[in-house]
N, C-alpha and C positions, 0 to 999 in steps of 0.2 A: 665664215663657215667653210668647211672643206669636206670632201667626200672620199671615203675609202670603201671599196666594195668587198663584201663578204657574204657568205651564205647564211641567211637568216629566214625567219618565217613570217607569214602574213598575220598571224594571231597576235593578240596584244593583252592577254591577261597578265596581272602583276607577277604571278609565279613564273611566267615565261620570259620576263624581261631581265636582262643582266644590266645592272646599273653600274657605270664606271665613272670614277673621278680620278683624274691624273694630276699630281702635283709635281711640277718641274721645279724643284728647290735649287736655285742657282746661287753661285757666289755673289754675283753682282745684281742679277735680275731673276725673278721667278715668274712662273705662269701656271695657269690652271686650265684644264679642259674637262668637260663632262659630256657624257653621252649614254645612250642605252641601246641594247641589242635585243631583238625579239628572237627567242630560241625555241618557240613552240614547234613541235614536230608535225603539225597538221599539213602544212604545205610549204615547201622551201622556195624562196624567190631570191633574186639578187636585189639587195636594198642598200641604201647609203647610210653611213654613220655620220651624223652631223656633229661637228665640234664647235664648242663655244669657249671663249676666253674671258678671264676675270679681270684682266688688267684695267679695262675701262671702268669696271665696277669700283676698283680700288683707287684710281686716279683719273679724274675726268679730263686731264690734259692729254691723255694718251688715247690712241685708237685701240679697238679691241684686238688688233693683231700685234700689239707690242707687249712685251713682258714688263713687269713692274719691278722697281728697285727693291732688293731684299732688306727691309727695315722692319723692326719690331718696336712699337711704342707702348709703354705701360703707364699705369697710374702711379700716384705717390706711394701707395702701399703695394709693394711687389708681391705680397702674398695674396692679393686680390686680382684675379684674372679678368674681372668683368669689364675693365677699361682698356683691355689689350686691343690694339689695332695694328695693321700692317700697311706698308707702302709709304712713299714720300708725302702724299697728301695729308696723311694723319700726322706725320712729323711736322710739316710746315704749318699746319693749322693750330698745333698746340705749342710749338716752340716759343719760349720766352714769355708765354702768357699763362701757362699752367704748370703746376707741380707734376712731376713724374719723371720717367726714365726712358731712354731709348738705346737700341743696340743696332749696329751695322757691322758688316764685314766679319760676321761670326762663323760662317760656314768653313772658312779656310782652316779653322782650328781642328776640323775633322780630317785634314790631310796629314795623316800620321807620318807618311814618308818624308814630306817636306820638313816637318818638325824634327824628325830624327836626323835628317841631313844637316839641320842647324845646330845639332848637338844635344837635343833632349834625349833622355834615356828613360826606359821603363814607362812609356806613355800609356795612361789609362784615360781614354776619352770621357768615360762616364764620371771621372773625378776632375776633369778639366774645368777651370773657372774662367769666366769672361768678365771684363770690366764694362759695366754699363755707365752711361753719362746722364746727368740731370738735364731735363728740358729747360730749366731755368737756373742760372748760376753755373759754377764749375765743379760741382761735387761729382764724385764717382763712387761706385760700390761694386763689389764682386758678387757674381751669381754663378751658379752651376751652368755650364754650357747646355747640359741636358734640359734644364728648366727653360732656357731661352728658346731652344729649337722646338721643344714640346709646345710652348705657347704659340710660336709662329705657326706650327702645323695645325693647332686647334683653331686659330682664326681662319687660316686658309681652308681648312676642312669645312667650317661653317659656310664660307662663301661658296665653296663647291657644292655643298649639299643643297643650299638654297637655289643655286643655279640649276641643278638637275631636277629639283621639284618644279621650278618655274617652266623648265623645258617640257616636262611631262604634262603640265597643265595646258600649255599652248598647243600641244599635239594630241590633247584629249586622251592621254594615257593615265592609268591609275597612279595616284600619288605614292612615291616610294617612301619606305621607312628607312631610318638610318641603318638598320640591320640588313637592308637589301643591297647596300652599296659595297662594291669592291674597290679598294683604294690602291692606286699605283703610285709609288714614290720613286723618282729618278735619282740615281747616284752616279758619280764619275766611275768609269770603268777601272781606273787605277787606284781607287780607294782600297784600303785594307779591309779585311773581313770584320775587324773590330768596329770600324766606322759604320759598316753596313748593319751590323747588329744594333749599334747605337740608334740608327734611324728607325729600326723596327720598335725599339723600346720607346722612342719619342712618339711614334705613331700610336702606340698603346696608351701612353700617358696623355695624349691629346684627345683621347676618347673618340677616335675616328671609328672604332668598332666597339661593340658591346662585349666581345670575346676577351678573355684574360690570357689567352695563349699568345706567347711571344711570336710563334711562327704560324699564326692563323692564316688560312687560305684567303681571308678577306683583305690582307695586306700583301702586296706584291712589290718586290724591289726590281726595278728595271734599270739596267745599265744605260746611261745616256746615249752612247752611239748605237746600241742595239735598238732602242726605241726609234732613233733616227733612221736606221736601216729600213724598218718597215714602212715608214713614211716615204722615204726616197724611192723605193722600188716602184711604188704605185705611179709616181709622176714620171720616172725614167721609162717605164714600160709604155706609158701613154705617148711618149715622144718618139718611140721606135716605130718604123714602118710595120703595119699590121702583118702578122704571120712571119716576121723576119727574125724573131728572137727565140733561141733555144736556151732556156735558163738552167735547166738541170745540169749540174756539174760545173757551173760558172763560179769563179772565185772573185771576190770583191773586198774592198776595205771601206770603212767609214772613218772620216777625219772630223772629229767634233771639237771645234775651237770655241770654248766658252769663256766666261769671265775669269775663272780661276785655273782651269786645267785644259790641256790638250789631250784628248782621249782617242786612241786608235784601236779599232777592232778589225779582224779579218775573218771572213766566213766563206763557206761554199754552199751553194744551193744543192740540196740532195733530193728535193721534190718540189714540184710546182704545179698547181692546177690552173690551166689557162682559163677555165670557166669562172672561177671565183677569186683568182689571184692569191690563193692561200699558199704559203711557203713553209718549207722545212729547211732549217739551216744548221750546218755544223760549224763550230769554231775550227779554224785551221792553225791558229796560234793564240797564245794567251793575250788578253788585253794589255795595252802598253800606252805610254805617253809620258807626260811630265807636267810640272807647274807652270806651263807656258800659256797662260790665259790673258784675257784682255786687261787685267789689272796691271800687267807689265807695261802696257802702252801709257797708262796714266802715270805710273811711277817714272817712266822715262821723261814724259812731258813735265811733270811736277819738279823733278830733281834737276833736269838739265835746262829747262826754260823758266818756269815760274820762280824757282829759288834765286837764280842770279838776277832776274828782272825785279822781283819784289824786294830782294835783300833778305839776309838770314833772319832778322828779327820779325819782319812782317810775314815772311814765309812760315815761320814757326807758329805764329798766331793763326794763319790761314789753315794750316794742317790740324790745329787743335779744334777749330770751329767746324764740327762735323756737318752742321746744317748748311752753312754758307758754302762749304766745300761740296756737299751733295748737290746743292742748287746750281753751283757753277758747272759741275760735271754734267748734270742732266740738261741744263739749258744751253750750254755752249760746247763743252768738250765732246760729249757724246755725239752731238750733231755733226761736228767736224769729222769724227772717226767714221760715222755712218756714210757721210757724203764724199769721203775721199775716193776718187775714181781711179781706174787703171791708167797707166802712163800713156798719154797721147801728147801730140804737139800742143794742142790747145789746153789740155789739162795741166801740162807742165808750167804754163804761164799763170795758172790760177794761184791766188793767195787766200789764206784762211784767217779770219779775224776773231779775236777774243776781246770782249768788252771788259775792261778792268775798273770801270767807274765805281761800282759798288764796293769793290775791294779797297780802292783808294780812300773812299769815304769812311768805311767801317774801321780801317786801320790807320786813318789819318796820315796817309802817305802823300807827299808832295809830288805833283806831276813832274816837276823838274828832276826829282830824284830818279823817277822811272826812266826819263830820257837819258840821264847819265848812266844808269845801270845798263840800258840797252846799248849805249855807245861802247861801254867797257866790254860787254858781251861780244859785240861784233868784232872788236879788235882781237879777241881771242879765237875767232872762228874764221875759216875760209869764207870768201865772199858768197859762195853758193848757200851757206848756212845763215846768212845775216837775217836779222829780224828788223821789222819796220815799226816805229812807234808813231802813232797819230795822236798828238797831244790834245787837239781840239775835240776829237771824238773819244779820246781815252781808249783807244783800241791798239792792241798788239797784233801785228800781222806776220804770218809765217808762210813760206812758199810750200808748194805741194811736195817738193823733195824733202824739205825739213820734216813735214808731217809724216811722210813715208818712213823716214829714219827711225821714228818712234816705234815702228812695227818690228824692227830687227830683233829685239830680244825674244820675240815669238817666232818669227819666220826662220831665223838661223837655226835654233835647236830643232824646230819641227822638221825642216828640210833634212837636217843631218839624221834625225831619227827615221824619217820616211825612207831615206836612201838605204839604210841598213835593213829596214823591214822589206823593201822591195827586192834587195839582193837575196834575202833569206827565202822569199816567196815569189820567184820569178813568174809564176803562172797567173798572178793577180794582174788583171788588165783593166779593171774598172774601179773608180774611187768616187765616193760621195762626200761632199763638203757641206757641213752644217755648223750650227752654233752662231752666237752673236757676232763673233769675229769672223767666222766663216761666211757670214752674209756680206762682208765688205768686198766690193768689186775689185779693189786693188789686190787684196789677199787672194781672191779667186784667180786673177790673172797670173800672179806670181806662181802660185801652186799649179795652175793649169800648164804653164810653160815647163815648170820643173818636172811634172809627172809625164808630160808629153815626150820630153827628151828621154824618158825611161820606158816609153811604150805603154803608158796608161792613159785612159780617157778619164777626165774629171767632170763630174756632173754636180751642178748646184740646183736643188729643187726650189720651187717658189717658197717664199718666206722661210729661208733656211734657219733663221733664229728661232722659229717655232717648231722645227722638225722633231725635236725631242719630245715636247709635250704632246704633239699630235700622235707620234708613234707610240708614246707610252699608253695612251688610251687604247690603241690597237693591241698593244702587248697585253693589256688587262683582259682583253677578249680571249686571247689564246697564247699563254706564255710558253706552251710546248713547241712553238715555232722554232725555238733554239734548242735543238735536241741533243746534239753531240758537243759537249763542253770539254774544255781543256783546263787543267789546273793553271791558274794565272801566276802562282807563286809556289815556293817550297813549303810544305806543311810538315811540322814535326812536333813531338811531345817532349816535355822536360823529363830527363832522367838523371838519377844521382851520379855524381862524379866522385867516387870514393877517394881518388888521388888528390882532388882539390875541391872540397864541398862549396867553395865560394864561386866556382865556375861550373854551373850545372850544364849538362850536355843537351844538345839539340838532336834528338833521334828522329831522322827523316822517315815519314810514313807515306807522303805523297810528293813525288818530285815534280818540279815545275815543268809544264808541257805535257804531262801524262794525260791521256784521255780519261775522264772521270769514270766512264762506264768500264774501262779496262781495269782501273784501280779497284772498283767495286768487285769485279769478278776475281781479280788476283787475290785480294785479301779474304774473300769468302772461301776460296779453294784452299788457301794457306794463310791462316790468321798470323798476324805479327806477334812476336814475343816468343816465349812467355816472359812476363815482367813480374817482379816481386816487390813487397813492401821494403822500406829501408832497413828495418830490423824487426825482431819479434815483439817489440813493444808498440809498434805502430797500430793505432786504432782505425785510421782511415788511409786510403790510397787516393791521392789527388792526381787526376789526369789533366794536365795543363797543356793546352794547344798554343803553338806559336807559328808564325810565318816569317819567311825571309826570301827576298828576291834573289839573293846570292847564296851560294853554298857556304854554310857555316858549321862550326863544331860546337860553339857554346851559345846559350840563349842571351848572353850579355853582349854579344857582338852588335855593332850599330844598326845593321840592317834587319835585325831580328825584333819582332814585335808580338806582344801578347794578343790572343784572340779571345779565349774563353777557357773555363775549367769545369770539371765535375768531380764530386767527392764520392768515394765508394767505401762503404763500411767493410772493415776487415773481418773475415770469418774466424774469430778467435777459437772456435770449437775444434779446429783442425790443426795439426802440427804446422810449424812455420814452413817446412819444405813443401807443404801442399797449398800454401797461400800463393797461388800463381794466377796470372791474368793474361788473356790474349786480346788482341785488338783487330777488328775488321772495319772496313769503311763502307758506307752506303751513300753514294753520291748520285742516285738516279732520280730523286724527287726534287721538290722545290727548295729543299734545304740539304745540307751535308751533315752526316752523322758519323761519329766514332762510336762503334759498338764494342764495349768493353765487357768481356765475359769472365766471371769468377769461376775458375776451373774446379774449385772445391764444391760448388753447388749448382754450377751451370746457370746461374743468374746473370742476365745481361743488363748493363747500365748504358744509357745513351747520353753522349755529349753531342748536342745538336747546335749547329751554327749556320749562319746565313752566308754562303759564298755568293749570293745573288741578292 
């Protein structure tokens, strides 16, 4: 349980209660939080919001403060959702003994930027397919990624709803209905808008709400580091000497190091109530980061240690066995990563052990062959990187320095990126570190020293791995806390290229870094355009929206990705020269809108999308 103070009321009628369920949907691990806030206007008092976590509900091996591995388990008939379950406990209980299917590591397919960097073009996440594996045997089948994530959210939503009902009963509050709940779903700050829209569509398909509107107020998208910022401020303020802090005007950054991505946001406090700790924040730069998450530590260990030790053939079998791999990661590898401490004289002498007995038995590997492989590995490495093999206990041992080296694929690019961000924003003097990898004390010490050398204080809150889901529940209470937003990317619409129709043009409508409020005012005063149909035979005009992190001329360039489109009927009753359209932007609400006006009849058509 945790407490964040806000202004609420002492009354407790159901109509006065705001019921919140937050789903921190992570690449490697996910978590849930539920709470309610009493908003009656009879008498306001300071009261606490109590948070609960679902991880111990889903896996009894874990404490309530741990997130649970992101796994979906399905029955033999994938059209039947009644047997769906989530978490490793469901997988281990059914694996090898029941027919059915399971899915892991599926969230990364929503990282459009990483897929594009790998060479994919014209990515449509709603058409993306994912390969699920059989619980028994080696069969596989393809399913739509949208179906996988929708089913995951449906089960998570059921757990969250039962949790908030139980919480209400214990506190003698009226039992909530499903329609009373506001759902908050977290997403990485660096995700494209297409992926954010996808999550809204999945939430709708998961029946989290009764509404059929894609942009219902009952579903809110929270950027992971923004949720963490709300959580961190509470604890950071508590650690400051009373009356010593002047927050208004202060600039800070949030570094969220999760399982799949590193997300960095920068904000300025524009208003703060000392009485209630309510904040108003402006973005001072667009969200940034990269695919530098905890999965890279596992990849480093697996490819550089396990592969040469097990041998290519056994390593290939191990990587194909998702259940054994998941069990090994959870029981052994993750514990090593969590327990790796900062560099000290005593810590440097410490070794970390990995039990390989189950792997040797399952893959029929001779102990002697492991000893030989370790010997060959050590010959190829400097002495400081040598591994130790204990044949009697069937344990592989690595020094603390070797384990630390697995973090370099994260720390090196994160530090390079932070260095650039700090040079661009020299007034930022405070940073918060959160996320599963941000919870590691070695990572904290490395970044603390790095940032201290550049004049920044680094703060790590209690339970930093849960900062996102705790903050997300707070965000659901008042998402207007983030008032002044900045375009995180370049937005443009597709226009015809008469010289070369195969290379349609990217017509910039919102430049990266522009304040969205300014963009709204600018285009209302002077709408963009006018635009016209391709020719006088066109029956519709399609407004297609794209985004690109870099400046581009054509929509076919690698950094350019599709977001959404709207179709507008052409008014054939007027001459072709009067078939003209203008565009204005509205980015002041919870969603962003392209307002396209047909000048022949002054009708306005809306292309709405989720930039949040």
